[in-house]
C-alpha positions as CSV (number, residue, x, y, z in Angstrom):
1,M,42.3,34.8,-40.8
2,K,45.7,34.9,-40.8
3,K,45.8,35.3,-37.5
4,T,43.1,32.5,-36.8
5,L,45.2,29.8,-39.0
6,Y,48.4,30.7,-37.2
7,C,46.7,30.2,-33.8
8,L,45.0,26.7,-35.2
9,F,48.3,25.6,-36.4
10,T,50.2,26.6,-33.3
11,I,47.4,24.7,-31.0
12,L,47.6,21.5,-33.7
13,F,51.5,21.5,-33.6
14,L,51.5,21.6,-29.7
15,T,49.0,19.1,-29.3
16,G,50.5,16.7,-31.7
17,C,53.7,16.5,-30.0
18,S,53.6,14.0,-27.3
19,K,56.3,12.8,-24.7
20,N,58.3,10.1,-25.8
21,N,57.2,7.7,-23.4
22,N,59.8,4.8,-24.4
23,D,61.4,5.8,-21.2
24,E,59.3,4.8,-18.9
25,N,60.4,1.4,-19.1
26,C,64.1,2.2,-19.3
27,N,64.9,3.1,-15.7
28,F,67.1,0.6,-14.6
29,L,70.4,2.5,-15.1
30,L,71.4,5.5,-12.7
31,N,72.5,9.1,-13.9
32,V,76.0,8.7,-12.9
33,G,78.5,11.5,-13.9
34,V,81.0,10.3,-16.2
35,N,83.8,12.4,-17.1
36,A,86.5,10.2,-18.8
37,S,89.9,10.7,-20.7
38,L,91.1,8.1,-22.8
39,N,94.8,9.0,-24.3
40,L,95.3,6.8,-27.5
41,N,98.9,6.5,-27.4
42,L,98.6,4.6,-24.3
43,P,98.5,0.7,-24.8
44,N,95.3,0.3,-23.3
45,Y,93.7,2.3,-25.6
46,S,95.9,2.1,-28.9
47,P,92.9,-0.7,-30.5
48,L,91.0,2.3,-30.8
49,N,93.3,3.8,-33.3
50,F,91.6,1.1,-35.7
51,I,87.9,1.1,-37.2
52,S,85.7,-1.5,-35.4
53,N,87.9,-2.0,-32.3
54,A,86.2,-1.6,-28.9
55,I,87.5,-1.3,-25.4
56,Y,86.0,-1.7,-21.9
57,E,87.1,0.8,-19.5
58,P,85.7,0.0,-16.0
59,G,85.2,2.7,-13.3
60,Y,82.7,5.0,-15.0
61,G,78.9,5.0,-15.5
62,N,76.9,2.1,-13.9
63,K,79.4,-0.8,-14.8
64,G,82.1,0.7,-16.8
65,I,82.1,2.3,-20.7
66,I,82.4,0.7,-24.0
67,V,83.9,2.8,-26.5
68,I,84.1,1.9,-30.1
69,N,85.7,3.4,-33.1
70,T,83.0,3.9,-35.7
71,G,85.3,4.8,-38.9
72,T,83.6,8.0,-38.7
73,G,84.3,9.0,-35.2
74,F,83.7,7.4,-31.7
75,A,81.2,5.9,-29.6
76,A,80.5,5.5,-25.9
77,W,78.2,3.4,-24.2
78,D,77.6,2.4,-20.7
79,A,78.3,-1.2,-20.0
80,S,75.4,-2.3,-17.9
81,D,72.5,-3.9,-19.9
82,P,69.9,-1.2,-20.0
83,N,67.0,-3.8,-20.1
84,H,68.0,-5.4,-16.8
85,S,68.5,-3.9,-13.2
86,P,72.2,-4.0,-12.2
87,N,73.4,-7.1,-11.0
88,T,76.3,-9.7,-11.3
89,C,75.4,-10.6,-14.9
90,S,74.1,-7.9,-16.5
91,T,77.7,-6.1,-17.6
92,L,78.5,-6.1,-21.5
93,E,80.9,-8.1,-22.8
94,I,82.4,-6.9,-26.1
95,V,82.0,-9.6,-28.6
96,G,83.1,-8.4,-32.1
97,V,81.2,-5.3,-32.7
98,E,78.2,-6.1,-30.4
99,A,78.0,-6.1,-26.4
100,V,76.4,-8.9,-25.3
101,C,74.7,-9.3,-21.8
102,G,76.2,-12.2,-19.1
103,C,72.5,-13.0,-18.2
104,T,70.8,-16.0,-19.4
105,D,68.9,-13.9,-22.0
106,E,72.2,-12.5,-23.7
107,N,70.7,-9.5,-24.9
108,T,72.8,-8.3,-27.6
109,Y,73.5,-4.4,-28.8
110,S,75.1,-3.0,-31.9
111,L,78.2,-0.8,-30.4
112,Y,77.8,1.3,-33.8
113,T,74.3,2.5,-32.9
114,G,73.5,1.1,-29.4
115,Q,70.1,-0.4,-30.4
116,P,69.4,-4.1,-29.4
117,L,69.7,-6.9,-32.1
118,S,69.0,-10.1,-30.2
119,N,65.3,-9.6,-29.3
120,P,62.6,-7.0,-30.7
121,N,60.6,-6.7,-27.9
122,L,63.8,-4.9,-25.9
123,T,62.4,-0.9,-25.3
124,C,65.6,0.2,-24.4
125,G,68.7,0.7,-26.2
126,L,72.4,1.3,-25.0
127,K,73.2,4.6,-22.3
128,A,75.3,6.8,-24.7
129,Y,77.8,9.1,-23.7
130,R,79.2,12.4,-25.5
131,V,82.5,11.7,-27.3
132,E,85.2,14.8,-28.1
133,Q,88.4,14.1,-29.7
134,S,91.2,16.4,-28.9
135,G,94.2,15.1,-30.6
136,N,94.9,11.8,-29.4
137,T,92.6,12.1,-26.3
138,L,89.2,11.1,-26.4
139,L,86.9,13.3,-23.9
140,I,83.7,11.1,-22.8
141,S,80.8,12.8,-20.4
142,N,77.5,12.8,-20.4
């Protein structure tokens, strides 16, 4: 009896789990390798020593990376709007603690969570990168 219940539970568990299909519309960004090292002692990155400050670093990811000090650590995002194919207007601009797309729809995203703020119908959040802190250096990778 226990064996039958165990098999039934296993079958229900495996068939009840499905692949998250939200990503099928989020295929504008390339999986570009990112390996950045930011020294917080340098003037370009010193704003990150303060909570809620963010910086843009070009040359990484699809359109650069955006890094923010969240107060509990750091978050790094790709600076390309994930709801647009990369073009001249899809680079995100930092506006306070939000990232805003330069295209006419002005998609807006939270730099704390990466989630869209301006339009509830947007299916893709910002592409996140891993951030590790080693002393005064941030190591950003994927």
